[in-house]
C-alpha positions in Angstrom: 1.4 -11.6 0.4 3.5 -8.7 1.7 4.3 -5.9 -0.8 8.0 -6.3 0.2 8.0 -9.8 -1.2 7.2 -8.6 -4.7 10.1 -8.5 -7.1 11.9 -5.1 -7.3 11.5 -5.3 -11.1 7.8 -5.5 -10.8 7.6 -2.7 -8.3 9.9 -0.7 -10.6 7.3 -1.0 -13.4 4.8 0.7 -11.2 6.5 3.7 -9.6 3.1 5.4 -9.2 2.4 3.0 -6.3 3.9 4.1 -3.0 5.5 0.8 -2.1 7.5 2.3 0.8 4.4 3.7 2.4 2.6 0.3 2.0 5.5 -1.5 3.6 5.8 1.1 6.3 2.1 0.9 7.3 2.3 -2.9 7.4 5.3 -2.7 9.7 3.6 -0.2 12.0 0.4 -2.2 12.2 2.4 -5.4 12.9 4.8 -4.0 15.4 3.4 -0.9 17.0 -0.2 -1.8 17.3 -0.5 -0.2 20.8 0.9 3.0 19.5 -1.4 3.3 16.4 -3.6 6.3 16.1 -7.1 5.1 15.0 -7.8 8.5 13.4 -4.7 8.2 11.2 -5.6 4.6 10.3 -9.2 5.8 9.5 -7.8 8.6 7.3 -5.7 6.1 5.4 -8.7 3.9 4.9 -10.8 6.8 3.7 -8.3 8.6 1.4 -5.3 6.4 0.5 -6.9 3.0 0.1 -9.4 4.1 -2.6 -6.5 5.8 -4.5 -4.5 2.6 -4.2 -7.5 0.5 -5.3 -7.8 2.7 -8.5 -4.0 2.3 -9.2 -4.2 -1.5 -8.8 -7.3 -1.7 -10.9 -5.6 0.3 -13.7 -2.6 -2.0 -13.5 -4.7 -5.1 -13.7 -6.7 -3.7 -16.6 -3.5 -2.9 -18.5 -2.3 -6.4 -17.9 -5.5 -7.9 -19.5 
């Protein structure tokens, strides 16, 4: 599922998650794949993805 498909009310409950950046990266990967910088993608994988994983895990833990 794309993050843009999540209800705004749900995303509004979790402002700590950078929904705009998630959607933006998805769009760049889907539409500008020849212009992607592999070093930027790797940096996102190494730094931003673990942070997002922790945010989502905390969200799921809070939901029970």
